Backbone bond lengths (Angstrom), bond angles and torsions (degrees), N, CA, C in turn:
res aa  C-N    CA-C-N  psi(-1)  N-CA   C-N-CA  omega(-1)  CA-C   N-CA-C  phi
1 M - - - 1.475 - - 1.528 109.36 -
2 S 1.345 117.67 134.24 1.449 121.32 -178.71 1.514 110.35 -69.70
3 M 1.343 115.31 162.94 1.468 119.81 178.57 1.520 110.03 -62.84
4 R 1.352 116.99 -35.84 1.468 120.11 179.93 1.518 110.44 -64.20
5 K 1.342 117.14 -45.46 1.451 120.67 179.75 1.521 110.74 -65.84
6 S 1.335 116.92 -36.90 1.466 120.64 178.42 1.521 110.73 -62.82
7 A 1.319 114.92 -41.75 1.468 119.10 -179.24 1.515 110.76 -65.62
8 I 1.358 116.09 -42.57 1.465 119.48 179.53 1.511 110.62 -63.74
9 T 1.347 116.82 -41.17 1.464 120.80 178.91 1.521 110.97 -62.67
10 A 1.331 116.89 -41.94 1.465 121.05 -179.54 1.519 110.84 -63.82
11 L 1.343 116.59 -43.06 1.460 119.88 -179.83 1.516 111.63 -65.94
12 T 1.326 116.13 -38.17 1.466 120.05 178.12 1.510 110.79 -64.31
13 T 1.334 116.75 -41.29 1.458 121.40 179.57 1.517 111.25 -62.04
14 V 1.335 116.48 -43.78 1.468 120.06 178.58 1.523 110.72 -61.84
15 A 1.327 116.76 -42.00 1.464 120.08 -179.91 1.516 111.66 -62.65
16 L 1.321 116.40 -37.31 1.454 120.04 -178.89 1.515 112.55 -75.25
17 L 1.320 116.40 -33.10 1.459 119.61 -172.58 1.512 113.92 -95.24
18 S 1.323 117.85 -17.36 1.456 118.38 -171.18 1.515 113.34 -121.80
19 F 1.332 114.60 157.91 1.452 121.14 164.55 1.516 104.20 -85.72
20 S 1.301 117.66 126.40 1.455 120.23 178.85 1.517 107.39 -93.11
21 I 1.333 116.66 112.99 1.452 121.41 -171.01 1.521 111.72 -114.66
22 G 1.324 116.04 146.71 1.452 120.97 166.13 1.506 114.39 99.39
23 G 1.342 119.83 -22.21 1.440 121.19 179.49 1.511 111.38 -82.24
24 H 1.327 116.96 172.43 1.461 121.10 178.91 1.520 108.48 -108.59
25 L 1.306 116.62 122.40 1.448 122.01 179.58 1.517 109.61 -97.12
26 S 1.311 116.00 159.93 1.458 121.01 178.38 1.520 110.41 -62.25
27 A 1.319 117.11 135.71 1.462 121.03 179.54 1.520 110.49 -65.47
28 A 1.324 115.80 -19.25 1.461 119.50 -178.48 1.526 112.17 -93.98
29 A 1.334 116.15 12.22 1.463 119.76 -178.48 1.525 110.60 -56.36
30 S 1.336 114.96 138.15 1.457 119.24 -178.14 1.516 111.10 -69.91
31 L 1.333 115.74 158.79 1.453 121.07 -178.38 1.514 111.41 -75.12
32 F 1.338 115.67 152.05 1.452 119.94 171.55 1.527 107.87 -65.97
33 K 1.313 117.06 136.84 1.458 121.67 -176.95 1.522 113.23 -95.09
34 D 1.322 117.32 -2.59 1.469 120.16 -176.59 1.533 112.36 -111.16
35 L 1.347 116.16 29.54 1.464 120.23 -178.41 1.524 113.33 -115.33
36 D 1.312 117.73 8.98 1.462 120.57 -172.47 1.527 114.47 -53.72
37 H 1.320 116.70 -39.47 1.465 119.97 -177.47 1.533 111.98 -113.78
38 V 1.312 115.97 25.85 1.463 121.25 -177.08 1.520 110.57 -99.63
39 S 1.330 116.34 128.30 1.462 120.89 176.25 1.529 109.55 -65.97
40 G 1.320 116.95 132.05 1.458 120.29 -179.93 1.514 113.24 87.21
41 K 1.324 116.95 18.26 1.465 121.64 -178.30 1.527 111.97 -52.05
42 E 1.323 117.45 -46.74 1.464 121.11 -176.71 1.529 111.43 -63.69
43 K 1.321 115.97 -36.19 1.468 119.56 -179.86 1.526 110.53 -68.06
44 I 1.311 116.70 -40.02 1.465 120.96 179.18 1.522 110.20 -64.31
45 I 1.329 116.62 -44.87 1.459 120.69 179.37 1.524 110.71 -64.23
46 S 1.334 116.97 -37.08 1.461 120.80 178.46 1.528 111.06 -61.43
47 L 1.332 116.27 -43.38 1.462 119.61 179.00 1.525 111.01 -63.37
48 K 1.321 115.82 -39.58 1.461 119.23 178.31 1.524 110.53 -63.50
49 D 1.330 116.44 -46.63 1.451 120.54 -177.74 1.525 112.31 -65.60
50 R 1.322 116.54 -24.98 1.471 121.00 178.51 1.520 112.21 -88.05
51 G 1.323 117.10 0.33 1.458 120.42 177.69 1.502 114.62 81.91
52 L 1.339 117.49 17.77 1.458 120.96 -177.54 1.521 113.31 -103.91
53 L 1.310 116.83 -0.52 1.452 119.29 -174.27 1.513 110.05 -153.10
54 K 1.323 115.34 142.49 1.450 120.31 177.26 1.516 108.74 -141.96
55 G 1.310 116.52 143.24 1.456 120.14 179.95 1.507 112.16 -98.86
56 A 1.323 116.01 -161.00 1.454 120.85 178.11 1.525 110.07 -67.49
57 S 1.335 115.98 -26.61 1.454 122.81 176.01 1.526 106.86 -156.66
58 D 1.325 117.43 -178.04 1.460 119.89 178.38 1.521 111.97 -64.81
59 T 1.331 117.59 -22.27 1.453 120.41 -175.12 1.518 114.77 -114.85
60 Q 1.333 117.62 -3.00 1.466 121.00 179.13 1.518 111.05 -126.67
61 F 1.324 115.22 126.90 1.463 120.88 178.25 1.528 112.55 -105.42
62 L 1.315 117.50 -23.98 1.469 122.97 -176.06 1.533 109.84 58.94
63 P 1.318 118.37 59.01 1.465 122.74 -172.59 1.518 115.73 -61.37
64 S 1.317 118.12 -28.95 1.463 120.28 -177.08 1.527 113.51 -90.83
65 S 1.327 117.54 -3.29 1.466 120.20 178.20 1.521 110.46 -66.50
66 K 1.316 116.49 146.98 1.463 121.36 -179.06 1.524 110.41 -76.95
67 V 1.309 115.93 152.52 1.455 122.91 -179.39 1.523 109.72 -98.72
68 T 1.321 116.29 123.65 1.457 120.41 176.78 1.528 109.81 -83.24
69 A 1.314 116.02 168.53 1.464 120.08 177.58 1.525 110.39 -59.90
70 A 1.329 116.83 -41.39 1.462 120.22 179.43 1.521 110.71 -60.29
71 Q 1.320 117.09 -46.70 1.454 121.27 -179.56 1.525 111.54 -66.38
72 G 1.327 116.46 -44.46 1.452 120.47 -177.41 1.510 113.09 -63.98
73 I 1.324 116.44 -43.28 1.464 119.94 -179.36 1.525 110.57 -71.10
74 Q 1.324 116.98 -34.81 1.462 120.27 174.25 1.531 110.24 -62.66
75 L 1.323 116.74 -42.92 1.458 121.55 179.35 1.522 111.56 -61.31
76 I 1.321 116.23 -46.21 1.467 121.38 -179.11 1.523 111.04 -66.50
77 S 1.319 116.04 -49.77 1.459 120.51 -176.48 1.523 112.23 -64.39
78 G 1.327 116.09 -45.30 1.455 119.68 -179.24 1.513 112.89 -74.86
79 G 1.337 116.46 -43.09 1.450 120.28 -177.88 1.521 113.08 -64.17
80 L 1.334 116.21 -35.91 1.464 121.03 179.68 1.531 111.91 -92.79
81 Q 1.315 116.19 -0.69 1.463 123.00 179.26 1.526 111.98 56.40
82 L 1.316 114.94 46.06 1.456 119.81 175.69 1.526 108.74 -72.82
83 S 1.319 116.66 136.51 1.464 120.19 -178.55 1.522 109.93 -149.59
84 L 1.323 114.55 179.15 1.464 120.41 178.83 1.529 111.26 -100.91
85 A 1.328 116.96 10.99 1.467 121.28 -173.82 1.523 113.26 -56.18
86 A 1.321 117.45 -39.06 1.470 120.37 -176.03 1.525 112.15 -101.02
87 I 1.334 116.34 14.07 1.463 120.50 -176.38 1.523 109.87 -112.82
88 D 1.300 116.88 126.73 1.459 122.43 -177.65 1.528 109.59 -89.68
89 L 1.321 115.73 111.71 1.456 121.22 -179.98 1.524 109.23 -122.32
90 S 1.319 116.21 139.84 1.461 119.87 -178.67 1.519 111.95 -73.37
91 K 1.339 116.98 -25.93 1.460 120.94 176.30 1.522 109.25 -152.12
92 A 1.317 114.69 159.91 1.466 119.15 -177.70 1.527 109.91 -64.39
93 P 1.319 117.00 127.05 1.461 120.13 -179.01 1.526 112.64 -73.81
94 Q 1.316 116.25 153.22 1.456 122.90 177.41 1.530 108.53 -113.83
95 A 1.312 115.84 134.46 1.460 119.92 -179.56 1.516 111.61 -58.99
96 S 1.324 116.65 -38.57 1.466 120.60 -177.94 1.518 112.34 -66.10
97 G 1.319 116.99 -20.78 1.452 120.61 177.41 1.517 112.81 -82.20
98 L 1.328 115.91 -13.52 1.458 121.78 -179.21 1.524 112.45 -106.27
99 F 1.331 115.81 -32.81 1.466 121.67 -175.17 1.527 110.03 -131.88
100 S 1.295 116.48 126.21 1.464 120.87 -173.63 1.522 113.84 -68.75
101 Q 1.343 117.67 -21.94 1.460 120.43 -176.21 1.537 113.58 -107.91
102 V 1.322 117.28 5.78 1.462 120.71 -177.07 1.524 110.45 -107.41
103 K 1.329 116.09 122.75 1.460 121.38 178.85 1.532 109.64 -85.24
104 D 1.315 115.40 144.87 1.458 120.31 -178.06 1.527 112.29 -63.38
105 S 1.316 117.47 -26.04 1.460 121.48 -178.13 1.519 113.54 -88.34
106 A 1.327 117.57 -2.82 1.465 121.03 -176.84 1.528 111.03 -67.71
107 W 1.337 116.71 147.13 1.462 120.96 -178.23 1.524 112.70 -63.08
108 Y 1.328 116.96 -20.88 1.461 121.54 -177.87 1.528 112.83 -101.59
109 A 1.335 118.27 2.67 1.462 121.46 -174.21 1.530 112.17 -59.64
110 K 1.334 117.24 -43.26 1.468 120.44 -178.87 1.521 110.83 -63.71
111 A 1.330 117.03 -37.75 1.459 120.83 179.55 1.519 110.74 -62.93
112 F 1.326 117.65 -40.95 1.453 122.00 177.84 1.533 110.08 -62.85
113 I 1.323 116.47 -43.53 1.463 120.90 -179.74 1.532 110.56 -63.16
114 N 1.329 116.31 -49.61 1.465 120.19 -178.54 1.521 111.99 -61.73
115 A 1.323 116.42 -41.03 1.455 120.13 179.08 1.525 110.86 -65.10
116 Y 1.307 116.27 -44.20 1.469 121.38 -178.79 1.528 110.98 -58.63
117 Y 1.325 116.97 -49.35 1.463 120.34 -176.75 1.527 113.31 -76.41
118 N 1.309 116.64 -5.44 1.459 120.41 174.32 1.520 111.52 -108.10
119 G 1.317 115.45 24.77 1.454 120.63 169.38 1.512 117.23 81.84
120 V 1.328 117.99 12.68 1.461 120.36 177.94 1.527 108.91 -81.82
121 D 1.302 115.45 124.86 1.463 122.03 -176.01 1.529 110.06 -80.63
122 I 1.327 116.05 101.02 1.461 122.39 -179.25 1.527 108.16 -117.87
123 P 1.312 118.39 125.62 1.471 120.03 178.44 1.530 111.19 -54.52
124 K 1.308 116.88 135.09 1.465 121.13 -177.03 1.517 112.58 -62.73
125 D 1.326 116.83 -27.06 1.466 119.92 -177.28 1.524 113.02 -105.81
126 I 1.317 117.11 17.44 1.464 119.58 -178.61 1.527 110.13 -63.03
127 H 1.322 116.37 139.92 1.461 119.89 177.74 1.524 108.43 -93.42
128 P 1.331 117.68 130.15 1.464 120.49 -176.66 1.527 114.29 -56.79
129 S 1.321 117.54 -26.40 1.470 119.94 -177.68 1.527 113.00 -89.74
130 K 1.320 116.90 -1.41 1.465 120.51 179.54 1.521 110.37 -65.03
131 A 1.333 116.83 134.62 1.468 120.54 175.30 1.522 109.01 -74.71
132 L 1.324 116.97 128.56 1.465 121.33 -178.58 1.523 110.93 -81.96
133 T 1.318 115.65 141.99 1.459 120.23 173.77 1.532 108.64 -85.70
134 K 1.306 115.42 166.45 1.467 120.00 -179.84 1.513 110.96 -60.96
135 E 1.331 117.92 -40.02 1.461 119.38 -178.51 1.529 111.52 -70.73
136 E 1.331 117.62 -34.88 1.466 120.20 178.69 1.527 110.58 -66.00
137 F 1.325 116.81 -47.67 1.458 120.10 -179.55 1.525 110.72 -64.48
138 T 1.330 116.19 -41.91 1.463 120.10 178.47 1.518 111.24 -59.04
139 H 1.321 116.69 -46.68 1.462 121.71 -178.91 1.531 111.08 -57.88
140 M 1.321 116.99 -46.30 1.455 120.82 -178.30 1.524 111.94 -71.10
141 L 1.332 117.15 -40.26 1.465 120.12 179.57 1.523 111.31 -63.81
142 I 1.322 117.44 -43.84 1.465 120.55 -179.02 1.527 110.56 -63.85
143 Q 1.321 117.34 -41.23 1.465 119.78 178.23 1.524 111.03 -62.50
144 G 1.336 116.28 -45.03 1.458 119.50 178.61 1.516 112.35 -65.08
145 M 1.303 116.34 -40.28 1.465 122.04 -179.99 1.520 111.21 -63.55
146 E 1.313 116.81 -45.69 1.467 120.38 -178.79 1.520 111.31 -66.09
147 K 1.320 116.99 -34.71 1.462 120.56 177.00 1.527 110.43 -70.17
148 A 1.336 116.12 -46.09 1.462 120.53 -177.41 1.523 111.65 -62.92
149 G 1.323 115.85 -37.94 1.455 119.80 -177.08 1.509 114.35 -94.99
150 V 1.340 117.22 1.43 1.462 122.40 -175.86 1.530 108.71 47.02
151 L 1.312 116.35 50.09 1.456 121.13 -176.61 1.530 111.05 -75.50
152 P 1.294 117.50 139.97 1.468 120.77 179.81 1.525 111.12 -73.84
153 M 1.313 115.72 158.17 1.459 119.96 173.60 1.525 108.26 -66.15
154 I 1.319 115.91 138.23 1.459 119.00 -178.87 1.525 110.38 -122.16
155 K 1.330 114.37 148.07 1.460 119.85 175.93 1.519 107.03 -98.39
156 I 1.306 116.41 125.30 1.457 119.39 -175.72 1.524 111.18 -126.14
157 A 1.316 114.39 157.20 1.457 120.88 170.58 1.516 105.62 -93.93
158 P 1.322 118.22 109.99 1.465 120.72 -174.10 1.526 112.33 -54.54
159 A 1.330 114.78 136.12 1.459 119.96 176.42 1.524 109.27 -72.69
160 N 1.295 115.41 152.58 1.461 120.91 177.27 1.526 108.36 -84.71
161 I 1.315 116.52 104.56 1.461 122.32 -178.60 1.527 107.81 -98.29
162 A 1.327 116.37 117.69 1.465 120.78 -173.77 1.519 113.46 -60.60
163 D 1.334 116.89 -34.23 1.468 119.89 179.78 1.530 111.61 -106.53
164 E 1.330 115.05 35.24 1.469 121.01 -178.10 1.523 112.37 -57.41
165 S 1.324 117.44 -30.84 1.464 120.69 -178.56 1.526 111.92 -63.56
166 E 1.324 117.20 -18.09 1.460 121.07 -179.44 1.526 112.62 -88.91
167 L 1.339 116.72 -9.45 1.459 120.13 -177.61 1.520 111.35 -72.35
168 E 1.332 116.15 143.49 1.453 121.30 168.56 1.530 106.23 -69.09
169 P 1.348 118.42 122.98 1.467 120.93 -175.24 1.531 114.47 -51.95
170 S 1.323 117.28 -38.51 1.460 119.39 -177.25 1.525 113.05 -72.69
171 Y 1.332 117.35 -11.08 1.454 120.99 178.71 1.533 112.52 -98.69
172 Q 1.304 117.97 -7.44 1.461 120.72 -172.69 1.525 113.34 -58.06
173 G 1.332 116.69 -43.43 1.461 119.79 -179.44 1.524 111.72 -61.49
174 S 1.321 116.35 -45.86 1.467 120.28 179.56 1.519 111.28 -62.76
175 I 1.317 116.32 -41.00 1.463 120.38 -179.53 1.530 110.64 -65.90
176 Q 1.321 117.02 -43.34 1.465 119.95 177.96 1.525 110.55 -62.05
177 R 1.318 118.06 -41.67 1.463 120.33 179.39 1.525 111.26 -68.39
178 S 1.329 117.04 -32.02 1.465 120.04 177.75 1.523 110.64 -63.65
179 L 1.323 116.53 -31.09 1.464 120.56 177.42 1.530 110.72 -73.63
180 V 1.337 116.17 -39.03 1.467 120.77 177.07 1.527 110.62 -64.42
181 Y 1.343 116.25 -43.18 1.465 121.27 179.82 1.535 111.79 -73.99
182 K 1.326 116.37 -8.55 1.470 123.02 -176.42 1.524 112.01 63.33
183 I 1.325 114.51 32.64 1.462 120.00 171.17 1.525 108.21 -75.32
184 N 1.316 115.56 -37.88 1.459 123.75 177.47 1.519 109.86 -123.87
185 I 1.314 115.88 158.47 1.464 121.65 168.66 1.521 107.62 -133.43
186 L 1.311 116.47 153.32 1.455 120.72 176.87 1.526 108.98 -78.74
187 D 1.323 116.36 157.17 1.461 118.95 179.02 1.534 110.22 -77.23
188 G 1.318 116.59 -176.41 1.452 120.99 -176.49 1.508 114.84 -62.39
189 N 1.331 115.95 -17.97 1.470 121.20 178.18 1.521 112.08 -101.45
190 G 1.326 116.21 9.68 1.461 120.12 179.40 1.510 113.88 75.60
191 Q 1.322 117.15 20.51 1.465 120.74 -177.67 1.523 111.43 -101.33
192 F 1.339 115.35 152.02 1.464 122.41 179.51 1.524 111.78 -102.13
193 H 1.297 117.60 -28.01 1.475 123.76 -177.40 1.530 111.17 59.21
194 P 1.334 117.19 58.33 1.467 121.05 -173.81 1.521 115.12 -63.99
195 K 1.320 118.38 -29.64 1.459 120.54 -174.86 1.525 113.27 -91.36
196 S 1.338 117.39 -2.63 1.462 118.82 178.31 1.523 109.42 -69.90
197 E 1.324 116.36 143.47 1.456 120.60 179.00 1.527 108.58 -76.87
198 I 1.300 116.20 125.91 1.453 120.66 -173.22 1.524 111.03 -73.43
199 T 1.327 116.24 143.39 1.459 121.46 179.89 1.527 110.30 -96.47
200 R 1.318 115.28 166.58 1.468 120.46 177.99 1.529 110.61 -60.13
201 A 1.331 116.39 -40.16 1.461 119.49 -179.90 1.522 111.09 -64.76
202 E 1.318 117.32 -45.44 1.461 121.19 -179.64 1.526 110.96 -62.25
203 A 1.326 116.90 -43.83 1.465 120.62 -179.22 1.523 111.22 -64.85
204 A 1.327 116.84 -40.98 1.456 120.51 179.93 1.520 111.26 -64.34
205 V 1.320 117.22 -42.69 1.463 121.32 178.93 1.528 110.42 -62.94
206 M 1.315 116.60 -40.79 1.465 120.19 178.38 1.525 111.32 -63.26
207 L 1.330 117.09 -42.06 1.463 119.81 177.29 1.529 110.11 -62.10
208 Y 1.319 117.20 -44.28 1.466 120.68 178.55 1.523 110.30 -57.38
209 N 1.319 116.86 -46.87 1.467 120.98 -179.18 1.527 110.73 -62.28
210 A 1.324 116.49 -38.51 1.467 120.41 178.96 1.527 110.69 -64.13
211 L 1.320 116.19 -44.57 1.464 120.03 -179.97 1.528 111.47 -65.21
212 E 1.329 116.63 -36.08 1.459 120.32 177.53 1.529 110.90 -66.30
213 Y 1.311 116.56 -39.11 1.468 119.29 178.48 1.541 109.74 -64.60
214 L 1.323 116.21 -44.85 1.464 119.57 179.86 1.522 111.20 -63.71
215 K 1.312 117.15 -36.28 1.460 121.11 177.62 1.525 111.08 -63.89
216 A 1.331 115.93 -37.49 1.456 120.53 -179.34 1.530 112.92 -80.28
217 H 1.331 116.15 -14.08 1.467 121.47 -179.33 1.529 109.02 -130.28
218 P 1.338 117.43 68.95 1.473 120.83 -176.78 1.520 112.21 -65.60
219 K 1.328 114.83 157.42 1.467 120.01 178.45 1.527 109.24 -61.43
220 S 1.315 115.46 140.56 1.478 119.51 -179.93 1.519 110.42 -83.27
């Protein structure tokens, strides 16, 4: 295979596997054609039109595909614009020095670094290809959101979650706050489904909700 074909194949693979965050897309970009029966369709399209989200192509989002750790952390870091701008470091950090499974040359390495230094709790040995559960993504998104928005600590009356026994104890606070912020809602049976693997559509809707909350609660 020629170098040109290899490069095209690599770029196609990244487009299919990742959320492309942070760039500016054309305002005239066509709509995704695979969202007709997807909850949160308008929110997903809004993120695309704002340059915060990209699918496999201009017309395909693959809403039911699972979100890997690499994709999820890229989405959080880029969508919330986490950076090292306000962090004083003596030398440029390396992803491989923070995470045992992340290569410094990986397309998502910077996102992992930015998330880490902005207080997002990411397991040091997490594998980038691991499918994230709803509770894992929620935990990381809420941490990034609270850091990005400098949100104050809040006292809440915990919601009654029907499947609370399935929650990872260390994620309970983040999940409860996600309900207060209206990042998440419980289903008709009062369940959160913490162990379900989160889809691209679900993750995108959660990011949209987080950005809307931050917009309504600007930094003082």
